[in-house]
py3Dmol code that shows the C-alpha trace and the ligand (Angstrom):
import py3Dmol

protein = """\
ATOM      1  CA  MET A   1     102.747  18.015 131.209  1.00  0.00           C
ATOM      2  CA  ILE A   2     100.155  17.854 128.399  1.00  0.00           C
ATOM      3  CA  ASN A   3     100.171  20.626 125.849  1.00  0.00           C
ATOM      4  CA  LEU A   4      96.517  21.260 125.063  1.00  0.00           C
ATOM      5  CA  VAL A   5      97.308  24.109 122.676  1.00  0.00           C
ATOM      6  CA  LYS A   6      99.502  21.834 120.610  1.00  0.00           C
ATOM      7  CA  ILE A   7      96.872  19.099 120.549  1.00  0.00           C
ATOM      8  CA  GLU A   8      94.234  21.577 119.467  1.00  0.00           C
ATOM      9  CA  LYS A   9      96.321  22.902 116.624  1.00  0.00           C
ATOM     10  CA  ALA A  10      97.398  19.498 115.354  1.00  0.00           C
ATOM     11  CA  SER A  11      93.954  17.905 115.596  1.00  0.00           C
ATOM     12  CA  LEU A  12      92.086  20.737 113.917  1.00  0.00           C
ATOM     13  CA  GLN A  13      94.594  20.762 111.107  1.00  0.00           C
ATOM     14  CA  ASP A  14      94.319  16.980 110.634  1.00  0.00           C
ATOM     15  CA  VAL A  15      90.525  17.124 110.636  1.00  0.00           C
ATOM     16  CA  SER A  16      90.415  19.894 108.075  1.00  0.00           C
ATOM     17  CA  ARG A  17      92.658  17.835 105.799  1.00  0.00           C
ATOM     18  CA  ALA A  18      90.767  14.543 106.102  1.00  0.00           C
ATOM     19  CA  LYS A  19      89.520  13.382 102.702  1.00  0.00           C
ATOM     20  CA  THR A  20      87.457  10.325 103.569  1.00  0.00           C
ATOM     21  CA  LEU A  21      85.188   9.146 106.346  1.00  0.00           C
ATOM     22  CA  THR A  22      87.648   6.370 107.159  1.00  0.00           C
ATOM     23  CA  GLU A  23      90.426   8.897 107.633  1.00  0.00           C
ATOM     24  CA  LEU A  24      88.147  10.915 109.878  1.00  0.00           C
ATOM     25  CA  GLU A  25      87.271   7.858 111.954  1.00  0.00           C
ATOM     26  CA  ASN A  26      90.969   7.227 112.520  1.00  0.00           C
ATOM     27  CA  LEU A  27      91.412  10.810 113.710  1.00  0.00           C
ATOM     28  CA  GLN A  28      88.483  10.374 116.045  1.00  0.00           C
ATOM     29  CA  THR A  29      90.238   7.408 117.642  1.00  0.00           C
ATOM     30  CA  LYS A  30      93.537   9.240 117.702  1.00  0.00           C
ATOM     31  CA  TYR A  31      92.303  12.426 119.385  1.00  0.00           C
ATOM     32  CA  LEU A  32      89.159  11.427 121.259  1.00  0.00           C
ATOM     33  CA  GLY A  33      89.514   7.679 121.737  1.00  0.00           C
ATOM     34  CA  ARG A  34      89.897   6.041 125.123  1.00  0.00           C
ATOM     35  CA  LYS A  35      93.661   5.971 124.786  1.00  0.00           C
ATOM     36  CA  SER A  36      94.086   9.470 123.324  1.00  0.00           C
ATOM     37  CA  GLU A  37      96.215  11.981 125.133  1.00  0.00           C
ATOM     38  CA  LEU A  38      93.176  14.081 125.879  1.00  0.00           C
ATOM     39  CA  SER A  39      91.130  11.231 127.384  1.00  0.00           C
ATOM     40  CA  LEU A  40      94.034  10.092 129.490  1.00  0.00           C
ATOM     41  CA  PHE A  41      94.474  13.626 130.757  1.00  0.00           C
ATOM     42  CA  LEU A  42      90.777  14.009 131.574  1.00  0.00           C
ATOM     43  CA  ARG A  43      90.918  10.750 133.508  1.00  0.00           C
ATOM     44  CA  SER A  44      93.946  11.918 135.491  1.00  0.00           C
ATOM     45  CA  LEU A  45      92.315  15.207 136.601  1.00  0.00           C
ATOM     46  CA  LYS A  46      91.148  13.669 139.842  1.00  0.00           C
ATOM     47  CA  ASP A  47      94.766  13.426 140.973  1.00  0.00           C
ATOM     48  CA  LEU A  48      95.368  17.187 140.638  1.00  0.00           C
ATOM     49  CA  PRO A  49      94.917  19.689 143.425  1.00  0.00           C
ATOM     50  CA  PRO A  50      91.364  21.139 143.452  1.00  0.00           C
ATOM     51  CA  GLU A  51      92.015  24.659 142.032  1.00  0.00           C
ATOM     52  CA  GLU A  52      94.160  23.310 139.206  1.00  0.00           C
ATOM     53  CA  ARG A  53      91.653  20.532 138.563  1.00  0.00           C
ATOM     54  CA  ALA A  54      88.818  22.985 137.923  1.00  0.00           C
ATOM     55  CA  LYS A  55      90.776  25.148 135.529  1.00  0.00           C
ATOM     56  CA  SER A  56      92.469  22.371 133.556  1.00  0.00           C
ATOM     57  CA  GLY A  57      89.233  20.406 133.490  1.00  0.00           C
ATOM     58  CA  GLN A  58      87.354  23.291 131.956  1.00  0.00           C
ATOM     59  CA  ILE A  59      89.961  23.858 129.245  1.00  0.00           C
ATOM     60  CA  ALA A  60      90.278  20.184 128.420  1.00  0.00           C
ATOM     61  CA  ASN A  61      86.512  19.647 128.247  1.00  0.00           C
ATOM     62  CA  GLU A  62      86.087  22.684 126.016  1.00  0.00           C
ATOM     63  CA  LEU A  63      88.704  21.289 123.688  1.00  0.00           C
ATOM     64  CA  ARG A  64      86.924  17.927 123.634  1.00  0.00           C
ATOM     65  CA  ARG A  65      83.580  19.521 122.753  1.00  0.00           C
ATOM     66  CA  LYS A  66      85.202  21.676 120.102  1.00  0.00           C
ATOM     67  CA  LEU A  67      86.861  18.668 118.536  1.00  0.00           C
ATOM     68  CA  GLU A  68      83.597  16.704 118.627  1.00  0.00           C
ATOM     69  CA  THR A  69      81.779  19.535 116.881  1.00  0.00           C
ATOM     70  CA  GLU A  70      84.476  19.945 114.250  1.00  0.00           C
ATOM     71  CA  MET A  71      84.578  16.237 113.538  1.00  0.00           C
ATOM     72  CA  GLY A  72      80.775  16.074 113.363  1.00  0.00           C
ATOM     73  CA  ASN A  73      80.714  18.913 110.831  1.00  0.00           C
ATOM     74  CA  LYS A  74      83.497  17.350 108.838  1.00  0.00           C
ATOM     75  CA  ALA A  75      81.726  13.984 108.786  1.00  0.00           C
ATOM     76  CA  GLN A  76      78.575  15.639 107.463  1.00  0.00           C
ATOM     77  CA  GLN A  77      80.559  17.408 104.782  1.00  0.00           C
ATOM     78  CA  LEU A  78      82.373  14.221 103.709  1.00  0.00           C
ATOM     79  CA  LYS A  79      79.077  12.299 103.522  1.00  0.00           C
ATOM     80  CA  GLU A  80      77.660  14.915 101.183  1.00  0.00           C
ATOM     81  CA  VAL A  81      80.726  14.754  98.977  1.00  0.00           C
ATOM     82  CA  GLU A  82      80.522  10.982  98.888  1.00  0.00           C
ATOM     83  CA  LEU A  83      76.828  11.023  97.995  1.00  0.00           C
ATOM     84  CA  ALA A  84      77.394  13.552  95.228  1.00  0.00           C
ATOM     85  CA  ARG A  85      80.137  11.309  93.813  1.00  0.00           C
ATOM     86  CA  LYS A  86      77.876   8.246  93.945  1.00  0.00           C
ATOM     87  CA  ILE A  87      75.053  10.052  92.198  1.00  0.00           C
ATOM     88  CA  GLU A  88      77.430  11.172  89.509  1.00  0.00           C
ATOM     89  CA  GLN A  89      78.839   7.673  89.052  1.00  0.00           C
ATOM     90  CA  GLU A  90      75.518   5.843  89.024  1.00  0.00           C
ATOM     91  CA  LYS A  91      73.735   8.242  86.751  1.00  0.00           C
ATOM     92  CA  ILE A  92      71.588   6.410  84.174  1.00  0.00           C
ATOM     93  CA  ASP A  93      72.160   7.454  80.630  1.00  0.00           C
ATOM     94  CA  VAL A  94      68.696   7.219  79.166  1.00  0.00           C
ATOM     95  CA  THR A  95      70.030   7.853  75.691  1.00  0.00           C
ATOM     96  CA  ALA A  96      72.349   4.800  75.737  1.00  0.00           C
ATOM     97  CA  PRO A  97      71.170   2.012  73.379  1.00  0.00           C
ATOM     98  CA  GLY A  98      69.359  -0.837  75.231  1.00  0.00           C
ATOM     99  CA  LYS A  99      70.361  -4.487  75.330  1.00  0.00           C
ATOM    100  CA  ARG A 100      68.431  -6.548  72.794  1.00  0.00           C
ATOM    101  CA  VAL A 101      66.230  -9.214  74.418  1.00  0.00           C
ATOM    102  CA  GLU A 102      65.794 -12.404  72.389  1.00  0.00           C
ATOM    103  CA  HIS A 103      62.118 -13.312  72.233  1.00  0.00           C
ATOM    104  CA  GLY A 104      61.028 -16.894  71.887  1.00  0.00           C
ATOM    105  CA  HIS A 105      57.939 -17.606  69.809  1.00  0.00           C
ATOM    106  CA  LEU A 106      55.588 -20.426  69.003  1.00  0.00           C
ATOM    107  CA  HIS A 107      56.717 -23.357  66.869  1.00  0.00           C
ATOM    108  CA  PRO A 108      54.967 -23.491  63.477  1.00  0.00           C
ATOM    109  CA  LEU A 109      53.296 -26.759  64.487  1.00  0.00           C
ATOM    110  CA  THR A 110      51.858 -25.101  67.581  1.00  0.00           C
ATOM    111  CA  ILE A 111      50.664 -22.127  65.556  1.00  0.00           C
ATOM    112  CA  VAL A 112      48.927 -24.458  63.106  1.00  0.00           C
ATOM    113  CA  ARG A 113      47.461 -26.682  65.835  1.00  0.00           C
ATOM    114  CA  ARG A 114      45.951 -23.681  67.613  1.00  0.00           C
ATOM    115  CA  GLU A 115      44.524 -22.383  64.368  1.00  0.00           C
ATOM    116  CA  ILE A 116      42.923 -25.775  63.670  1.00  0.00           C
ATOM    117  CA  GLU A 117      41.451 -25.846  67.175  1.00  0.00           C
ATOM    118  CA  ASP A 118      40.006 -22.354  66.765  1.00  0.00           C
ATOM    119  CA  ILE A 119      38.333 -23.229  63.475  1.00  0.00           C
ATOM    120  CA  PHE A 120      36.754 -26.424  64.801  1.00  0.00           C
ATOM    121  CA  ARG A 121      35.743 -24.751  68.044  1.00  0.00           C
ATOM    122  CA  SER A 122      33.900 -22.171  65.955  1.00  0.00           C
ATOM    123  CA  MET A 123      31.870 -25.096  64.538  1.00  0.00           C
ATOM    124  CA  GLY A 124      30.989 -26.335  68.032  1.00  0.00           C
ATOM    125  CA  PHE A 125      33.642 -29.049  68.339  1.00  0.00           C
ATOM    126  CA  ASP A 126      35.224 -29.812  71.717  1.00  0.00           C
ATOM    127  CA  ILE A 127      38.981 -30.311  71.985  1.00  0.00           C
ATOM    128  CA  VAL A 128      39.776 -33.674  73.599  1.00  0.00           C
ATOM    129  CA  GLU A 129      43.063 -35.393  74.398  1.00  0.00           C
ATOM    130  CA  GLY A 130      44.103 -38.995  74.875  1.00  0.00           C
ATOM    131  CA  PRO A 131      47.201 -40.840  76.111  1.00  0.00           C
ATOM    132  CA  GLU A 132      50.287 -41.171  73.913  1.00  0.00           C
ATOM    133  CA  VAL A 133      50.918 -44.652  75.278  1.00  0.00           C
ATOM    134  CA  GLU A 134      47.852 -46.667  74.370  1.00  0.00           C
ATOM    135  CA  THR A 135      46.574 -50.207  74.715  1.00  0.00           C
ATOM    136  CA  GLU A 136      46.430 -52.465  71.706  1.00  0.00           C
ATOM    137  CA  TRP A 137      42.713 -52.634  72.436  1.00  0.00           C
ATOM    138  CA  TYR A 138      41.952 -48.963  71.764  1.00  0.00           C
ATOM    139  CA  ASN A 139      44.572 -48.535  69.076  1.00  0.00           C
ATOM    140  CA  PHE A 140      43.495 -51.556  67.014  1.00  0.00           C
ATOM    141  CA  ASP A 141      40.825 -53.950  68.329  1.00  0.00           C
ATOM    142  CA  THR A 142      38.044 -51.428  68.906  1.00  0.00           C
ATOM    143  CA  LEU A 143      38.714 -50.019  65.431  1.00  0.00           C
ATOM    144  CA  ASN A 144      38.049 -53.291  63.676  1.00  0.00           C
ATOM    145  CA  VAL A 145      41.689 -53.712  62.679  1.00  0.00           C
ATOM    146  CA  PRO A 146      41.957 -57.512  62.360  1.00  0.00           C
ATOM    147  CA  ALA A 147      44.599 -59.316  64.433  1.00  0.00           C
ATOM    148  CA  ASP A 148      46.514 -60.281  61.313  1.00  0.00           C
ATOM    149  CA  HIS A 149      46.438 -56.804  59.759  1.00  0.00           C
ATOM    150  CA  PRO A 150      49.940 -55.723  58.631  1.00  0.00           C
ATOM    151  CA  ALA A 151      49.645 -52.421  60.538  1.00  0.00           C
ATOM    152  CA  ARG A 152      49.907 -54.390  63.759  1.00  0.00           C
ATOM    153  CA  ASP A 153      53.179 -56.073  62.984  1.00  0.00           C
ATOM    154  CA  MET A 154      56.564 -54.776  64.007  1.00  0.00           C
ATOM    155  CA  GLN A 155      57.174 -52.763  60.836  1.00  0.00           C
ATOM    156  CA  ASP A 156      54.748 -49.968  61.532  1.00  0.00           C
ATOM    157  CA  THR A 157      54.214 -50.143  65.252  1.00  0.00           C
ATOM    158  CA  PHE A 158      56.582 -49.659  68.138  1.00  0.00           C
ATOM    159  CA  TRP A 159      55.649 -51.876  71.055  1.00  0.00           C
ATOM    160  CA  LEU A 160      56.596 -51.438  74.676  1.00  0.00           C
ATOM    161  CA  LYS A 161      58.766 -54.167  76.246  1.00  0.00           C
ATOM    162  CA  GLN A 162      56.421 -56.415  78.201  1.00  0.00           C
ATOM    163  CA  SER A 163      56.199 -60.018  79.331  1.00  0.00           C
ATOM    164  CA  GLU A 164      54.917 -62.666  76.905  1.00  0.00           C
ATOM    165  CA  GLU A 165      51.864 -62.937  79.105  1.00  0.00           C
ATOM    166  CA  SER A 166      51.024 -59.214  78.906  1.00  0.00           C
ATOM    167  CA  GLN A 167      51.553 -59.183  75.163  1.00  0.00           C
ATOM    168  CA  LYS A 168      48.702 -61.638  74.728  1.00  0.00           C
ATOM    169  CA  ASP A 169      46.115 -59.396  76.353  1.00  0.00           C
ATOM    170  CA  PRO A 170      45.158 -56.411  74.153  1.00  0.00           C
ATOM    171  CA  HIS A 171      43.883 -54.561  77.238  1.00  0.00           C
ATOM    172  CA  ILE A 172      47.387 -54.709  78.743  1.00  0.00           C
ATOM    173  CA  HIS A 173      49.631 -54.815  75.690  1.00  0.00           C
ATOM    174  CA  LEU A 174      50.978 -51.252  75.227  1.00  0.00           C
ATOM    175  CA  LEU A 175      52.280 -49.190  72.314  1.00  0.00           C
ATOM    176  CA  PRO A 176      52.994 -45.571  71.541  1.00  0.00           C
ATOM    177  CA  ARG A 177      49.756 -44.922  69.663  1.00  0.00           C
ATOM    178  CA  THR A 178      50.017 -45.096  65.892  1.00  0.00           C
ATOM    179  CA  HIS A 179      47.047 -42.794  65.341  1.00  0.00           C
ATOM    180  CA  THR A 180      44.680 -40.504  67.222  1.00  0.00           C
ATOM    181  CA  SER A 181      41.838 -42.782  66.062  1.00  0.00           C
ATOM    182  CA  ALA A 182      42.676 -44.678  69.265  1.00  0.00           C
ATOM    183  CA  VAL A 183      40.772 -42.008  71.186  1.00  0.00           C
ATOM    184  CA  GLN A 184      37.493 -42.716  69.364  1.00  0.00           C
ATOM    185  CA  VAL A 185      36.216 -45.608  71.494  1.00  0.00           C
ATOM    186  CA  ARG A 186      38.054 -44.353  74.569  1.00  0.00           C
ATOM    187  CA  TYR A 187      35.858 -41.226  74.327  1.00  0.00           C
ATOM    188  CA  MET A 188      32.674 -42.932  73.186  1.00  0.00           C
ATOM    189  CA  GLY A 189      32.894 -45.387  76.079  1.00  0.00           C
ATOM    190  CA  LYS A 190      32.349 -42.445  78.422  1.00  0.00           C
ATOM    191  CA  HIS A 191      30.092 -40.129  76.390  1.00  0.00           C
ATOM    192  CA  GLN A 192      26.717 -40.472  74.753  1.00  0.00           C
ATOM    193  CA  PRO A 193      25.928 -38.839  71.380  1.00  0.00           C
ATOM    194  CA  PRO A 194      25.305 -36.293  70.092  1.00  0.00           C
ATOM    195  CA  PHE A 195      28.812 -34.855  70.244  1.00  0.00           C
ATOM    196  CA  ARG A 196      31.525 -33.492  68.038  1.00  0.00           C
ATOM    197  CA  ILE A 197      35.175 -33.528  68.998  1.00  0.00           C
ATOM    198  CA  ILE A 198      38.633 -33.149  67.595  1.00  0.00           C
ATOM    199  CA  VAL A 199      41.604 -34.863  69.201  1.00  0.00           C
ATOM    200  CA  PRO A 200      44.977 -33.320  68.413  1.00  0.00           C
ATOM    201  CA  GLY A 201      48.099 -35.205  69.457  1.00  0.00           C
ATOM    202  CA  ARG A 202      51.348 -36.963  68.716  1.00  0.00           C
ATOM    203  CA  VAL A 203      51.529 -40.349  67.042  1.00  0.00           C
ATOM    204  CA  PHE A 204      54.378 -42.790  66.405  1.00  0.00           C
ATOM    205  CA  ARG A 205      55.276 -45.057  63.498  1.00  0.00           C
ATOM    206  CA  ASN A 206      58.148 -47.428  63.077  1.00  0.00           C
ATOM    207  CA  GLU A 207      59.157 -46.033  59.684  1.00  0.00           C
ATOM    208  CA  ALA A 208      62.305 -44.823  57.974  1.00  0.00           C
ATOM    209  CA  THR A 209      62.401 -41.021  57.839  1.00  0.00           C
ATOM    210  CA  ASP A 210      62.552 -39.039  54.608  1.00  0.00           C
ATOM    211  CA  ALA A 211      61.231 -35.706  53.331  1.00  0.00           C
ATOM    212  CA  THR A 212      57.626 -36.738  53.912  1.00  0.00           C
ATOM    213  CA  HIS A 213      57.905 -39.279  56.765  1.00  0.00           C
ATOM    214  CA  GLU A 214      58.862 -38.956  60.407  1.00  0.00           C
ATOM    215  CA  MET A 215      58.754 -41.564  63.165  1.00  0.00           C
ATOM    216  CA  GLN A 216      56.644 -39.190  65.194  1.00  0.00           C
ATOM    217  CA  PHE A 217      54.322 -36.484  64.001  1.00  0.00           C
ATOM    218  CA  TYR A 218      51.110 -34.704  64.947  1.00  0.00           C
ATOM    219  CA  THR A 219      47.645 -35.558  63.785  1.00  0.00           C
ATOM    220  CA  PHE A 220      44.151 -34.733  64.808  1.00  0.00           C
ATOM    221  CA  GLU A 221      41.134 -36.928  64.806  1.00  0.00           C
ATOM    222  CA  GLY A 222      37.651 -35.618  64.100  1.00  0.00           C
ATOM    223  CA  LEU A 223      34.559 -37.415  65.338  1.00  0.00           C
ATOM    224  CA  MET A 224      30.964 -36.302  65.057  1.00  0.00           C
ATOM    225  CA  VAL A 225      28.184 -38.658  66.124  1.00  0.00           C
ATOM    226  CA  GLY A 226      24.437 -38.210  66.307  1.00  0.00           C
ATOM    227  CA  LYS A 227      21.145 -39.507  64.971  1.00  0.00           C
ATOM    228  CA  ASP A 228      21.431 -38.140  61.449  1.00  0.00           C
ATOM    229  CA  VAL A 229      25.053 -37.267  60.728  1.00  0.00           C
ATOM    230  CA  SER A 230      25.885 -37.840  57.066  1.00  0.00           C
ATOM    231  CA  LEU A 231      28.784 -37.974  54.618  1.00  0.00           C
ATOM    232  CA  ALA A 232      27.539 -34.620  53.292  1.00  0.00           C
ATOM    233  CA  ASN A 233      28.089 -33.163  56.771  1.00  0.00           C
ATOM    234  CA  LEU A 234      31.667 -34.451  56.653  1.00  0.00           C
ATOM    235  CA  LYS A 235      32.230 -32.775  53.304  1.00  0.00           C
ATOM    236  CA  GLY A 236      30.711 -29.539  54.580  1.00  0.00           C
ATOM    237  CA  VAL A 237      32.810 -29.517  57.741  1.00  0.00           C
ATOM    238  CA  LEU A 238      36.052 -30.244  55.879  1.00  0.00           C
ATOM    239  CA  GLN A 239      35.298 -27.690  53.168  1.00  0.00           C
ATOM    240  CA  PHE A 240      34.548 -25.069  55.824  1.00  0.00           C
ATOM    241  CA  PHE A 241      37.774 -25.963  57.595  1.00  0.00           C
ATOM    242  CA  ALA A 242      39.805 -25.744  54.365  1.00  0.00           C
ATOM    243  CA  ASN A 243      38.258 -22.384  53.468  1.00  0.00           C
ATOM    244  CA  LYS A 244      39.198 -20.938  56.824  1.00  0.00           C
ATOM    245  CA  PHE A 245      42.623 -22.556  57.073  1.00  0.00           C
ATOM    246  CA  PHE A 246      43.691 -21.745  53.504  1.00  0.00           C
ATOM    247  CA  LYS A 247      41.710 -18.514  53.192  1.00  0.00           C
ATOM    248  CA  ASP A 248      39.315 -19.713  50.477  1.00  0.00           C
ATOM    249  CA  GLU A 249      42.141 -20.732  48.193  1.00  0.00           C
ATOM    250  CA  THR A 250      41.866 -24.499  48.083  1.00  0.00           C
ATOM    251  CA  GLU A 251      39.424 -27.075  46.780  1.00  0.00           C
ATOM    252  CA  VAL A 252      38.467 -30.297  48.559  1.00  0.00           C
ATOM    253  CA  ARG A 253      37.559 -33.600  46.968  1.00  0.00           C
ATOM    254  CA  PHE A 254      36.763 -37.122  48.170  1.00  0.00           C
ATOM    255  CA  VAL A 255      38.122 -40.293  46.600  1.00  0.00           C
ATOM    256  CA  ALA A 256      36.740 -43.694  47.600  1.00  0.00           C
ATOM    257  CA  SER A 257      39.083 -45.653  49.855  1.00  0.00           C
ATOM    258  CA  TYR A 258      39.211 -48.249  52.594  1.00  0.00           C
ATOM    259  CA  PHE A 259      39.725 -48.103  56.361  1.00  0.00           C
ATOM    260  CA  PRO A 260      38.569 -50.852  58.726  1.00  0.00           C
ATOM    261  CA  TYR A 261      36.873 -48.328  61.011  1.00  0.00           C
ATOM    262  CA  THR A 262      34.824 -46.464  58.410  1.00  0.00           C
ATOM    263  CA  GLU A 263      32.189 -47.576  55.936  1.00  0.00           C
ATOM    264  CA  PRO A 264      32.150 -46.046  53.403  1.00  0.00           C
ATOM    265  CA  SER A 265      35.690 -44.677  53.549  1.00  0.00           C
ATOM    266  CA  VAL A 266      37.232 -41.814  51.626  1.00  0.00           C
ATOM    267  CA  GLU A 267      40.545 -40.130  51.148  1.00  0.00           C
ATOM    268  CA  VAL A 268      40.354 -36.358  51.295  1.00  0.00           C
ATOM    269  CA  PHE A 269      42.423 -34.383  48.801  1.00  0.00           C
ATOM    270  CA  MET A 270      43.105 -30.682  48.826  1.00  0.00           C
ATOM    271  CA  LYS A 271      44.681 -28.561  46.129  1.00  0.00           C
ATOM    272  CA  GLY A 272      48.054 -27.039  47.013  1.00  0.00           C
ATOM    273  CA  VAL A 273      48.052 -23.279  47.462  1.00  0.00           C
ATOM    274  CA  SER A 274      51.719 -22.315  47.700  1.00  0.00           C
ATOM    275  CA  GLY A 275      55.300 -23.262  46.910  1.00  0.00           C
ATOM    276  CA  LYS A 276      56.030 -26.441  45.005  1.00  0.00           C
ATOM    277  CA  LEU A 277      52.644 -27.870  45.976  1.00  0.00           C
ATOM    278  CA  LYS A 278      50.662 -25.134  44.248  1.00  0.00           C
ATOM    279  CA  GLY A 279      47.947 -26.589  42.039  1.00  0.00           C
ATOM    280  CA  ARG A 280      48.714 -30.218  42.953  1.00  0.00           C
ATOM    281  CA  TRP A 281      46.119 -32.452  44.588  1.00  0.00           C
ATOM    282  CA  ILE A 282      47.505 -33.632  47.924  1.00  0.00           C
ATOM    283  CA  GLU A 283      46.046 -36.302  50.172  1.00  0.00           C
ATOM    284  CA  MET A 284      45.222 -34.528  53.423  1.00  0.00           C
ATOM    285  CA  ALA A 285      43.046 -36.921  55.407  1.00  0.00           C
ATOM    286  CA  GLY A 286      41.499 -40.324  55.750  1.00  0.00           C
ATOM    287  CA  ALA A 287      37.829 -40.261  56.623  1.00  0.00           C
ATOM    288  CA  GLY A 288      34.459 -41.892  56.365  1.00  0.00           C
ATOM    289  CA  MET A 289      31.269 -42.869  58.147  1.00  0.00           C
ATOM    290  CA  VAL A 290      32.045 -44.620  61.417  1.00  0.00           C
ATOM    291  CA  ASN A 291      31.762 -48.388  61.011  1.00  0.00           C
ATOM    292  CA  GLN A 292      28.933 -49.767  63.166  1.00  0.00           C
ATOM    293  CA  LYS A 293      31.433 -52.296  64.537  1.00  0.00           C
ATOM    294  CA  VAL A 294      33.241 -49.380  66.168  1.00  0.00           C
ATOM    295  CA  PHE A 295      29.999 -48.182  67.758  1.00  0.00           C
ATOM    296  CA  LYS A 296      29.452 -51.715  68.980  1.00  0.00           C
ATOM    297  CA  ALA A 297      32.874 -51.721  70.654  1.00  0.00           C
ATOM    298  CA  ALA A 298      31.866 -48.439  72.337  1.00  0.00           C
ATOM    299  CA  GLY A 299      28.714 -50.097  73.689  1.00  0.00           C
ATOM    300  CA  TYR A 300      26.222 -48.246  71.480  1.00  0.00           C
ATOM    301  CA  ALA A 301      23.228 -50.135  70.140  1.00  0.00           C
ATOM    302  CA  LEU A 302      23.717 -51.191  66.513  1.00  0.00           C
ATOM    303  CA  GLY A 303      22.113 -48.805  64.033  1.00  0.00           C
ATOM    304  CA  GLU A 304      21.166 -46.237  66.659  1.00  0.00           C
ATOM    305  CA  TYR A 305      23.733 -43.627  65.662  1.00  0.00           C
ATOM    306  CA  GLN A 306      25.566 -42.411  62.610  1.00  0.00           C
ATOM    307  CA  GLY A 307      28.756 -40.455  62.611  1.00  0.00           C
ATOM    308  CA  PHE A 308      31.741 -39.431  60.605  1.00  0.00           C
ATOM    309  CA  ALA A 309      35.401 -39.640  61.521  1.00  0.00           C
ATOM    310  CA  PHE A 310      38.523 -38.288  59.936  1.00  0.00           C
ATOM    311  CA  GLY A 311      42.227 -38.146  60.674  1.00  0.00           C
ATOM    312  CA  MET A 312      44.425 -35.354  59.389  1.00  0.00           C
ATOM    313  CA  THR A 313      48.161 -34.760  59.797  1.00  0.00           C
ATOM    314  CA  ILE A 314      48.998 -31.420  61.367  1.00  0.00           C
ATOM    315  CA  ASP A 315      52.550 -31.515  59.962  1.00  0.00           C
ATOM    316  CA  ARG A 316      51.147 -31.878  56.486  1.00  0.00           C
ATOM    317  CA  LEU A 317      48.770 -28.975  56.924  1.00  0.00           C
ATOM    318  CA  ALA A 318      51.704 -26.843  58.091  1.00  0.00           C
ATOM    319  CA  MET A 319      53.862 -27.933  55.140  1.00  0.00           C
ATOM    320  CA  PHE A 320      51.015 -27.354  52.734  1.00  0.00           C
ATOM    321  CA  LYS A 321      50.189 -23.924  54.099  1.00  0.00           C
ATOM    322  CA  TYR A 322      53.741 -22.577  54.278  1.00  0.00           C
ATOM    323  CA  GLY A 323      55.188 -24.417  51.282  1.00  0.00           C
ATOM    324  CA  ILE A 324      57.648 -26.467  53.406  1.00  0.00           C
ATOM    325  CA  ASP A 325      59.011 -29.358  51.350  1.00  0.00           C
ATOM    326  CA  ASP A 326      60.727 -31.426  54.065  1.00  0.00           C
ATOM    327  CA  ILE A 327      58.946 -32.597  57.225  1.00  0.00           C
ATOM    328  CA  ARG A 328      62.300 -32.976  58.997  1.00  0.00           C
ATOM    329  CA  LEU A 329      62.648 -29.180  59.095  1.00  0.00           C
ATOM    330  CA  LEU A 330      59.796 -29.161  61.595  1.00  0.00           C
ATOM    331  CA  TYR A 331      61.817 -31.230  64.069  1.00  0.00           C
ATOM    332  CA  GLY A 332      65.312 -29.941  63.341  1.00  0.00           C
ATOM    333  CA  SER A 333      65.387 -26.949  65.731  1.00  0.00           C
ATOM    334  CA  ASP A 334      67.218 -24.923  63.075  1.00  0.00           C
ATOM    335  CA  LEU A 335      66.642 -21.305  64.050  1.00  0.00           C
ATOM    336  CA  ARG A 336      67.144 -20.078  60.493  1.00  0.00           C
ATOM    337  CA  PHE A 337      64.020 -22.072  59.663  1.00  0.00           C
ATOM    338  CA  LEU A 338      62.032 -21.436  62.850  1.00  0.00           C
ATOM    339  CA  LYS A 339      62.569 -17.676  62.845  1.00  0.00           C
ATOM    340  CA  GLN A 340      60.505 -17.398  59.675  1.00  0.00           C
ATOM    341  CA  PHE A 341      57.269 -18.041  61.540  1.00  0.00           C
TER     342      PHE A 341
END
"""
ligand_1 = """\
14
DAH
N 43.960 -43.302 61.385
C 44.283 -42.981 60.013
C 45.769 -42.736 59.885
O 46.382 -42.423 60.866
C 43.562 -41.744 59.572
C 42.099 -41.932 59.551
C 41.486 -42.500 58.465
C 41.320 -41.547 60.601
C 40.135 -42.665 58.419
C 39.953 -41.679 60.575
C 39.372 -42.248 59.461
O 39.158 -41.312 61.563
O 37.999 -42.399 59.420
O 46.288 -42.877 58.825
"""
view = py3Dmol.view(width=600, height=400)
view.addModel(protein, "pdb")
view.setStyle({"model": 0}, {"cartoon": {"style": "trace"}})
view.addModel(ligand_1, "xyz")
view.setStyle({"model": 1}, {"stick": {}})
view.zoomTo()
view.show()
């Protein structure tokens, strides 16, 4: 015969001692589950004689309800304890020192390029881009660089691998552009003067590298064309640029020179403002009045327009401005160097 008093005592004691919800769940199965003594007894009531059935049934059901209530209360209590423990464990210590986040920043060449663009934009120039892989036609032919000019031969120019046939046609023969001047006729073929643009971008030369030479570097082309653009305008624009870029500290001077695509041509010198270059005259750009042969290649009527063009190396401007004495530092990814900007 089942001893309900004993079950009550044992179960209540077990429940009061339970320390975790899992323990409590096990007790629930043990005392109230389908196979528990109590459940089995309740299921067997139907076999008892009626008067005994009523009495035993009442006692057993009371015990079941009591146990359910006790276990429910205990579960609630354990949940609260658990929550309090979690809150304690996961507390955020706002006074603990944070983890340092490494910030990336712009490369000095990007900083300088953006500064150049801002200055020219303030003078009404548009920023234009052209392809890094260019046809021989735009890189050389349209710029009046004769077919036998040394700049075209393998020493200075990388050429793409192409069939003999393709190499003969300057419209198909391809090279990584050697200068941003290649964009001049490309742009003029699609736009009518007046306009003023600068074209920043990467160029490639088949040269040995040293402190002042890289096989690839950044330049920007300037081109201003209209009815009455003069060499004096070029000087004014470059002087304005230098004043802004070097904060009024440098001087600009022109020295007569030669380029196939300008007539007359000049070399532009600026006076160093910092580091080892301070006080020294440094060649900063090639420039001149656009050769009418270039306008002809662009499809403009001869003599209708005048314009100036110049090409300046962004790397050099950066070196000049920050007193960097080796161009290779700009491409070396050495953080000790890059973090200074
Ligand atoms: N293309 C020349 C170079 O890369 C620079 C240059 C010289 C550009 C004279 C010009 C120019 O537009 O008129 O060395």
